[in-house]
N, C-alpha and C positions, 0 to 999 in steps of 0.2 A: 535425365541427362541425355543429350543428343548423341547419337552414334557417330563415331569419327569416320574419317575418310580413309582408314587403313592404319597400319603401324606408324607410318611416317607422320600422318596427321595427328594421331594420338600423342606421339612424342612431342610434336610441335606445341600442342595445347598444354601439355605438362610443363614444357619449357616456358611458355608464356606465363602460366600461373606462378611458377617458381620465380620468374623475373619480377612479377608484380609483388610477390611477397617479400623479395629481397630489397626492392626499391621502395616499398611502402614506408611512409613516415607520417608524422602528424600527431595531433593530440589524441587521436583515437587508436593509434598504433597501426599495425600492418593490416592490409585488406584481408578479409577472410574469404578463402575460396568457397563459392556457393554451389549448391546443387539444385537443379530444377525440380520443382515439386515438393520441396521440403520447407516446412514452416520454421522461420527463425524468430526467436523471441529475445528481447533485450531491453536495456534501459539506457537512456542518454540524458546528459545535462550539459551545462556550459563548459565543463571540463572534459567530457567524454563523448566521443562520437564513434560511430561504427561505419565501416566501409566493407562492402561485399563485392566480390568479383565472380561473374558468371561467364564461362567460356562455352562456345558452341561453334559448329561449322555448318555451312550451307553449300549444297551442290547447285550447279547451274540448272535453272528451270524450277528450283524450289525457293519459295519465299519464306525466310525464317522470321516468324513473328513471335514476339515475347510479350507476356502480360505480367504486370506487377500488381499484387494486392497488398495493401498495407492497412493497419488498424492500430488505433491508440485509444485507450480508455480515458484519456485526459480530455476534459472539456474547457480547459483554460485557454481562452483566446489570446491572452497576453504572452503565453509561452507555447506556441504550437510546435509540433514536431515537423521538421523540415526534411523532405525527401528529394534528393537530386540524383538523377539517373544520367550517366555519361555514356554516350555511344561513340562510334567511330566518326559520325558526321553530325552529331547534334547533342543537345542537352535538354532534358525534360525535368521540370521541378514542380512541386506542389507542397502544400502544408496540410497537416491534420491537427485539429478539425478543418475540413475544407468548407469554405464559406461561399454561399450563393446569395445573391440579392434578388428580391422579388419586387412586387408593386409597392410603391410608397416606401422604398428603402427597407423593407422587411428583410431580415437575414435568416438563413437556414444553414445549420451546421451539420456536417456529416463526418463521422469518425471512422467510417470504413470507405476506402477509396480503391478503385481498380482502374488502371490505365494500360492501354496497349501501346507498346513502344513502336516507333516508326521503323518498319522493316527494311531490310536491305537485301537485294537480290544480286547474287554474283553473276557476272557476265561470262559467256563461254570462253572468252579469251583468258580470263583470270583463273578459270577452273574452280576447284573447291575453295570456298572463302572461310577463313577462321575469324571469328568475332569474339570480342570480350566486352562485357557490360559491367560498369561500376555502379553500385547503388550506395550513396552516402546517406546516412541517417544522423541528424544532429538536432540540437535544441539549445536555445539560450537560457533555458530555465535553470535556476540555482538549485534545483532539486531533481531527482530522478523521475523520468517519465517513461512508462513502459510502452513498448510497441510490439507489433508482429509484422513479419515480412514473408511473403510467398511469391516466388517467381516461377512461372510455368511457360512451357512452349505450347503454342496454339496449334492443334492438330487440324482444325477446320477454319482456316483463315481466308482461303480463296473461294469465292462463290462460283457456282457452276450454272450454266444456262439451263433453264427449264427445270431446275431442281430447287424445291423449297428448303429453306434453312430456318430453324427455330432457335431463338436465343432469348435472353433476359437482359434488361438494362435498367439503370436507375440514374438519378442525377449525378451521383458521385462515381458511378461505374458505367461510363459510356462505352459503346462498342463501335468498331468500324472494321470493314472487311474489304478485301481486294477483289476486283473483277477485271478479267482480260477479255477483250473482244475476240470471238472466234474469227477465223479467216474469212468466212462467207457472210458475216453479219456486219452491217454498217450502222444499225440503229437498234437500240434495245429499250424496253420499258421496265423500270424497276418498280415492282408492285410490293407494297408493304401492307400487311393487315394485322389487326389485333382484335381479340375478343372484347377487350375493355376499352371504354371511351377515354377514361382518365387513368393515369396521369397524362398530361399533354406532352407530346414529344415532337422532335424535329428530325427530319430526314435530310441529309446533305450529301451532295456528290462533289468530291474534291479531287483535284489532280494529284499525281504521285509526287508530292512535295512535303518535306519535313520542315517544321512540325505540322502534325495534323491537328486541325482546330476541332476539338471534340468536347468542349465544355459549353455550358449555356451562354456564357458571356462572350465567347469568341467564335462560335460555330458559324456565325453570319459573316465572318471576315473573308471567307474564301469559297469559291464554287457556287453552286445553285442549291437552294434549300427551300423547304416548305414545312409548315406545321402540320400536325397529324393528331387525330383522335383514334378512329378505328380503321382508317384507310388512307393511303397516299400512293401516288404514282408519279414518277419522273421519267421523261423520255430523254435518252442520252444518245448522242450521235458520235460515231467514231472520229469524224473530222474535227471535233472540238478537243480531242485529246491526242496530241502527237505521239505519245507513248503507247496508244491503243489500250490503255488500262486506267482505272480510276479507283478511288476509295469511296465506299458507301458508308456514311457516318450516321450513327443513331444516338441522339441526345435526348434525355428526359429532362423536362423543365421543372424547376422547383415549385412552380405554381401553375394552375390551370386557366388563369385569366385569359391568356392569349388564345386559348381554344374554346372560349365561351363559358368556361367554368367560373365559379365564384371562389373568392379567397376563403379558406377554411375558417370557421368561426373561432377555432381554438388558437389562432395565431393573429387575431386582430390586435393591432397595436404594434409599435416598433420595439419588439422584444426578440431576443435570440432563441431559436428553437433547435434542438437536436433531434433529427428524424431517424437516423440509423437504418437506412434501406427500407423504410416503409413505403416509399414510392417506387416500387418495381413494376415493370411492364413486360409482359410476354409478347414478343413480336415474331412475325414470320415474313421473310423476304424471299421473293421469287423474281428472277430476271429472265424475261422472255424476249425473243427477237421481235422487233417492230416491223412495219411494212417496208417493202422494197421500192425502188424508184419506179418500177413498172406499175406498182399499185397507184402511184400518183398520176401517171399517164392515163391509166384505165379510169380513174375517178374523174379526171378532167374531161375525157372523151364522153363519159356517161353524162356529166352535167350539161355539156353543150349540146350533145345530140338529143338528149331528152327534150330540151326546150326548142331546139331547131325543128323537131317534129311538129311543134305547134305552127311554125311557119309553113311547113309542107301542108298541113291540114287546112290552113287558111287559104293557101293558093288553090287547093282542090275545091274548097267550098266556093271561092270566088269564081273559079272557072265553070263549075256546074251551074252556078247562078247566072253567069253571063250567057251560057248556052241556052238555058231555059228562057231567059228574057228575049234573046234574039229569035228563038223559034216562035214564041207566042206573039212577039211584035210583028214578025213577018206574016203570021196568021191573022193578025188584026184582032186578037182577043186577049186582052190583059186582064188579070184578076188581082184581087187584093194581095194574094200571095207573092206577087211580083214586085212588091213595094220596095222598101228599104231606102226610099228617097232617091232612087236612081232611074225612075221612069223617064224616058225621053220622048214618049208620044204625047201629043197635045190633043188627043181626042176628048171631047167633052164627056162628062159623066151623064148618063141618062137618068131619067126620073126614077129608075128602079134602084138607084144607089141606096143602100141601107142607111137609115137615119142614125143607127148606132147608138140610140139613146132611149132608155126608158127612165132616165134619171129625173126628168121633169120636163115641162113644156112651157114655152112662151109663145106668144102669138107671132104670126108670120111677119107682121110689120116690124116687130122688134128684131127678128132675125135678119130681115133685110137691112134694117138700120145698122145692125152690128156689122153686116157684111160691107155696107157702104163705108162705114167708119174705118174699115180695114183697107180701104183703097189706097192709102199712101204707099202700101207695099208695092203696088203696081205702077205707081207714078214715076219713080226714078227709073233710069235705064236699068234693065235687068242685068244682074251679074256684076254691077259696078260696086265692088267692095273696097275700092281704094280708100285708104284712111285719109281723111281731110282734116286739117287743123281747124277748119271753120264749122265743120259739121259735128256738133255736140248734141247730146241728148237734151241739154237744157234749152237749146234753140227751138225745140219742138214741144216743150212740156212745161213751160213756166207761166203761160198766160192765164189770167184768172178764169176765163171761160173753160180752159182745158181742165183746171183744177176742179171746177164745178162739175164738168162732165165726168171726171173720174169718180166723184162721189155718187153721181147718179148710177153709173154703170156698175161699179164694184160693189155696191150695196144691194144689188138685185138679189132676190131669193135664189134664182136659178141662173148661174153664169155659164157661158159657153166660151170656147177658146177664142172666138172672134172678138169677144169683149176684152180680152186681155192680151191681144196681139195686134194692137192698133198703131203702135209706133212704127216709124220707118225702119225697115229691115236692116238697112245699112248701119243705122245708128245703133240698133240693138246688137248687131254682130260685132261692131267695133267695141261696144261696152263689154262683151264677153271675151273678146280677144285680149283684153287687159289682164284677165285671169292668167292667160298663158304667158305673157311677157313678164308679169310680176312674179310668177312662181319660178321662172328661170333666174331672175335677179335674186330672189330669196335663196334659191338653191345654191347659187355661187357664193353668196356672202355667208351662208350658214355652213356650207360644206368645207370650205377652205380652212377656217380655224379648227374645225373638228378634225380634219385630216392631220393638221399640224400637231394637235394635242395628242391624238392616239399614237402618232409616231414617237412623240416624246415619252409616252407611257411605255411603249415597247422598248425604246432605248434604255429607259431606267431598269426595266426587267432584265434586259440582256446584260447590262453593265453591273448591276448589283447582285444579280442572281436570286433576288427575292421573288419567289413564285407565289407569295401570298398577296401580291398586288392585284393580280388578275384572277378572275373566277372562271377558269376553264373546266371542261370535263377532262381531267387529266388522263383518264383511261382511254380517251379517244381524242387526243390532241396531237395532230401530226404537224411537226414544224417544217417550214420551207424557207430557206434564206434566213432573214431576220424575224420572220413571223413565227410565233409559238404555236398557233392553231390554224393552220392554213385551211383545213377542211371546213371550219366554221365560216371562213371568208368565201371560199369557193361556192358554198351552197347558196349564196345570195345572188349568184349570177342569173338565176331565174327571174328575179324581179326586174333586172335591167333588160334582159332579152325580151321578156313578155311585155314590159312597158314600152319598149321600142316597137314591138309588133303591134301593140294597140294603137300607137301613134300612126303607123302605116295604114291600119284599117280605117282609122278616122280620116286620114288624109285622102284615102281613096273615096270615101263617101263625100268628103268635102269637094273634091274635084268633080265628081259626078253631079253633085248638087249645083256647082257653079255652071257646068255645061247646060244643065236643065234650065237654069236661070237665064243663060244667054239666049236660048231659043224661046224664052217666055213660055215655058211649059205650064199649062194650067194646073197640073197636079202640084207642081212646086210652089206656085204663087198662092193658091187659095185652098189647098187641100192638105190634110195631115198636120202633124205637129211642126211648127216652124223650126227649121234646121239652123241651129247655132252651135258651132263646134268648139268655141273657145274653152268651155269648161271641160270637154272631152280631152282636148290637148293638155290642159292643166292636169287632169287626172293621170294621163300617160306619163308626164314628167314626174309627177308625185310618186308613181309606182317605181320608176327608175331610181329616183333619189332615195326611196325607202331601201332599195337594195344597196345603194352606195353607203348610206348612213348605218344600216344594219351591219354591213361589213366592217365599217369603222368601229362600231361598238364592239364587235367580236374580235378586233385586234387585241383589246384588253378589256374584257367585260368587268365592270365593277359598279359600285353604288353611285359614283360621281358622274359617270357618263351614260347612264341608262337612258336619259332623256334623248340622247342622240338617236336611239333605236325607235323611239315613239313619236318624235316630233312630226314626221311626215305621215305617220299613221293617223294623227289627229287631222291633218290636212286632207288625207284621202277620205276619211269618214265624213268630214265637213263638206268637201267638194261633191261627194256622192249625194248627200242630202240636198245641197244646193241644186245639183243637176236634176234630181227627182222633182224638186219644187219648180224649177224653171220649165220643165216639160209642159205643164198646164198653166204656168203663170209667167210667160216670157217677158212681159212688160214690167213686172213689179218685183223681180228677183233682186237680191242684194247686189250691190256693186262690188267690184273686186277690192276696192280700197277698204270698205267696211268689213268684208269677209276676212281679208288677210289681217286687218287690225284685230278682229275677234280672235283669229288663230294666234296672233302674237300675245294677246292677253292670256289665252289658255296656256301657252308655253311658259309665260312668266309665272303663272300660278303653279305649273308643274315644277319649275325650278324652286320656287318658294316651298312647295311641298316636300321636295327632296331635302331642303335645309331645315325646315321647321316642322315637317309633318310627322316626325317620329313621336314626340312626346308633348308638344305644345298644344294645349287644348284651345287656346285663343285662335290659333290658325284655323282649326277645323270649324270653329264657330263662325268666323268671318267667311271662310270659303262656303260653308253651307248656306249662309244668308245670301251671298252673291249668287250661288247656284239657284236657289229658289226664286229670287227676284228676277234673274235672267230668264228662267223658265216662264214666269208669268208675263214678263214683257214680250218675249218672243211669241207666246201663245196669243197675246192680245193683237200683235201685229198680223199674225196669220189669220186669226178669226175675222178681223175687220179689213183684210186685204190691204194693209198698210195705211188705212185711212183713220186710224186712231192715233192721235198725236201723243208723243211721249215728251212731256215737258214738265214744268213745275206744277201745272194744274192737273196732272194725270190722276193724282190720288182723289181729288174732289170729283172728277168725272167718273172714276171707277166706283166711288161710293154711290153716286147718283144712279149709275147703271144698275148696280146691285140692288139698290132700293126700289127702283122702278120695275125691273124685270123679275126680281126674285121675291120681294116682300110685298110691294103694293099690289101687283096683279099676278105674279107668279106665272108669267107667260111661257109658252114653249119656245126654246131657242130658235132663232130665225134660220141658222145654219146648223142643222142637227148633226150631219156627218162630221163637219169640222169640229163641232163641240165634243162629240164622242172621242175623236182622235186626240184632241187636246186634253181632255180629262184623263184619259189613259196615260198620255205622255207625261202629264204633270204628276200623276200618282207614281209612275216609274221614277221620275227624277227626284221627287220628295223621298222616295224609299232609299235611293242612293244617298241622299243627304243625311237621312237618319242613320243609315248603316255607317257612313263615315264618322258621324259624331260618336256613335257607340263603340265602334271597333278600331277606328283610326288605323287603317292598314298602312304598313310601312312602305309598301310598293305604291306610292302615290301616283306615279306615271301610269301604271296599269289600271289603277282605279279610275282615272280620268278617261283613259281609252275605253274602259268598259261602259262608261256613261255614253260616249259617242256611239259605240257600236250598238248598244241597246236602242238608242233613239233612232239610228239608221234602220235597224231591222224592223222596229215598230212602224216607221213611216213606209218602208218598202212593203210590208205586209198590208198596211192600210191601202196603199196605192193599188196593189194587185187585186185586193178584194173589191175595191170600188170600181176598178176597171171591169172585172167580171160582172159586177152588179149592174153596170151600165150597158150590158149586152155587147161589150167588146170581147175580142177573143185573142188568144195567144197563138202566134204562128209557130211552126215546128222549131225554127232556130232559137227564138227566145225561150221556148219551152225546154229544149235541150239544155240551154245555158242555165236555166233555173235549176233543173235537176242536177246538172254537173256541179253547179255552185254549192248546192246543199250537200251533195255526197262528198265533194273534195273538202269543204269546210269541216264536215264532221270528222273525216279522217285526219285533217290537219290539227284540229283541236285535240284529238286524242294524243297525238305526239307532243303537242304544246304543253299539255299537263303532265307529261313525263319529266318531272323536274330532275335535271342532271346537275344542277348547281344552284346556289342561291346566295346573292350578295346581301340578303337580309340577315345572314348568319355570319359567323367568323369563317375565315378560309378553311380551317380544319373541319368545321362542321359541314361546310359546303361540300368538301371532298367525300363525305360519307354518302352523298347522293350520286357520285360519279358512277357511270356504267360503261361497259365496253361498246365498241362500234357494232352497229346492226346492219349496215348496208355496205357491201363490197369490202368489208373490213376497214373502211375509211370514214364513213359518215355515221354519226350518232343520231339519236332520236330528234334532237333539236335541228340537226341539218335536214332531216326528213320534213320537219315542220316548215323550214325555209322553202324547200321544194314545193310542198303542197300548198302553203299559204300564197306563194307567188301564182300558182295555177288558179287557186280559188279567187284571188283578187282579179285576175285576168277574166275569168268567167263572170265575176260580179260586174265588171265594167261592161262586158258584152251584154249582160242582161239590161243594163241601163241604155245601152246603145241601140238595142233591137226590140225593146219591150213594146214600143208603140208602132212598129212597122205595119201593123194591120190597119192603122188609121190613115195611111198614105192616100187612100182613095175615098176618104170621108171629108165632107166640107167642114171647115172650122166652125161654122155656126151650128153644127150638129154634134160637135165634140164637147162633152160636159167638162166643167172644171171641178176638181175636188182636191 
């Protein structure tokens, strides 16, 4: 029994109870004055009901919470015992046995029920508040049904900051507690842990409104909620609760299906089961302050300044390079280290220029022929890169004699760059510019619907309060405005800033190259790798769009929109491979239309993999066949330099080649280096196909991305090995970029594999992987992956941009093709 507020208060309570007893009437007789902590036993039927009255008082600042426990041995669902609790501002009722419904309309019956009544807190103006509670017990049964009733005052109803509180709950005995924001705290994180995975539970945060929704079938009607196995976390902001307080509700579900568990074998079938508190769960809740506004500002400054330092470094490198070039140009002694495609001197190369090749030799006449064939580059006015609607590649490359000449040149045993850079430079540059304009168009049409969709996702989360929709790391999800995890979005700023920086670096090289063309610099016209910047511009745009779409994905990460995060990763990997191939094969690289069409097919396969890739074996069989055939077709095109026609007669020609070269005379491959690369590449791709057939990974998008990345790394390693084998060298800048790329990628992948969530599992199972922030108290492991992967991609692009700077003073008829 609660202590009164003095003699006057005690007298008032006695008067209230006397008035209740005097006024009581009905079939069950007068209300029985009840005492807290005492067990009442009785029997009810259609002609007899019981009414109990419990009186107590509350002082200002104290929240009076009352909990009611009831029990009935009856399992008769036709005549349950009805309990109705009447308070000053509300009514709460339930029946025993209490029925819960599970999957496939299974029912679970509980004979022991415990409910916490909605508390009332007196205001300072009213002073001490006297309350009275009526508990009505009734049944429509024509026979007696025995019950037990216990009403208690809760001593620990209000949760305290930074103090753990332990309790037990079950489906029929949910729990909820009150929390009030301290004066200096604007945001808190509710952390809930349990030693047991099951039973599945739900954690809900609700405003101070009666009734409190604390049963499995209505807990989702109010507030925000999330399912839980061993761990849950909800961030709550003061601004969302005008009263600066809220209820934390804990509900145990009757089944574990929602948390990834299976339906118990003992209850298969649509039958009623009485469980009697077998599904209890021990929980611990701790409410800790979240970060302050100053932490948001600090995190934003850190993000932008970290990547703006790359701009400063680029300016310093460009300035140092400019000073070196000016000094050596004024001294009249330029060396290969001064390359980079920006040499403005037109001094001819002396006979002492290194041939740069132990790759193989052809006679001088063929070299001269190759050099003469490249003369169209010097024919048109230098630097005239204007796009003309009448100047198309087909105008220069469709005559029969040109096709015949292609067959002669491209099938030589030893190819040099002059053999594959014979087309007019303006036409080839225009061809590669299409990559840039097409990717901008693709980015706009792809990004706008994505942004609209993720805004809808976030709106649904905010309106319904269902935090199971999005797979955040809830232990490090910092909201800002309507966004639930602003830190995951902010960490993608590196992709956009570094992508834009790469565009500026490429633009600088492009401008310097144009100036050199205008003065007809001999280095630019006949030496080094032909400079075509369209693919580099496309790579910069792709890096920026990867940041945009990754941010969109992290607005609400889930199974349905993961392909948003990977689509431009496919493009980045594909564009890097195309750029690497274009370096030594400028005339025969894929057109933008065919390349982007291939990317579209890959993205379509990724979407189909999301839909059908879980359990459908037929999809994996079809995909593996497409994968293997595509690998063979691409290998054939690469091996024969595009001179092997792919049409209906390809199978007959392939059989003839295999019979002639492998069975009839078993000759050595004509292009041994290419053959080794393609054999290794096909083995890698066939291994991926076999792995997919055997294991059928659920994360199909990452599976495809792994295929792209492995092929890119394989080709890059082959390129560097062949470059060194051909007596070419790596200058300091590309060497630094290679080392930086390897180191940063290694660090980035470490954080990438720190799984903080997984939409391959249920939301509750995913939350078991959640971890606290590790950087500035604001960013988690995945955010660090975003930072490092942006830097790693930037360095990777610089590797491709500067890898062949050493060849800027080497004649093209001395640069081998591999």
